[in-house]
C-alpha positions in Angstrom: 60.4 24.7 41.2 58.3 25.4 44.3 58.8 23.6 47.6 55.6 22.1 48.7 54.8 21.0 52.3 55.1 17.3 53.1 51.7 15.7 52.3 51.2 14.2 55.8 47.5 13.7 55.1 48.5 10.8 52.7 50.1 8.8 55.5 48.1 5.7 56.6 48.5 3.2 59.4 46.6 0.0 58.2 46.8 -3.4 59.9 47.9 -6.4 57.9 45.8 -9.6 58.0 47.9 -11.0 60.8 47.3 -7.8 62.9 50.7 -6.2 62.3 50.5 -2.5 62.2 52.4 -0.8 59.3 52.9 2.8 58.1 52.5 3.8 54.5 53.6 7.3 53.7 55.0 9.4 50.8 58.7 9.3 50.3 60.8 12.0 52.0 64.2 13.3 50.8 65.8 11.7 53.8 64.6 8.3 52.5 67.0 8.4 49.6 69.5 5.9 51.0 66.8 3.4 51.9 65.3 3.7 48.4 68.8 3.1 46.9 69.3 0.1 49.2 65.9 -1.4 48.4 66.6 -0.9 44.7 70.0 -2.6 45.0 68.4 -5.6 46.6 66.0 -6.2 43.6 67.0 -9.0 41.3 68.0 -8.1 37.7 64.8 -9.6 36.5 62.7 -7.5 38.9 64.5 -4.3 37.8 63.9 -5.2 34.2 60.2 -5.9 34.7 59.8 -2.7 36.8 61.6 -0.4 34.3 61.2 -2.3 31.1 65.0 -2.1 30.4 68.1 -3.3 32.1 69.2 -0.9 34.8 72.0 -1.5 37.4 71.4 1.4 39.7 68.7 4.0 40.2 69.8 7.3 38.6 69.8 10.5 40.7 67.2 12.0 38.5 64.8 9.1 39.2 65.5 9.4 43.0 64.8 13.2 42.8 61.4 12.5 41.1 60.3 10.4 44.1 59.9 13.5 46.3 58.5 16.8 45.2 61.0 19.3 46.8 
């Protein structure tokens, strides 16, 4: 597996309708804990509808697929 440079060109800084500035960027390896935390905060129903099966925590293999390194 090759290590690719971070795709910084995909980062965007749009404004929300209320004028709030946000940053949308590709996931980085150091985001892993935040992704796990966000996943843990989803309801069981949201997890089911997102993954089409019951899942209690995000598997390491799925976390690894979020970033290309």
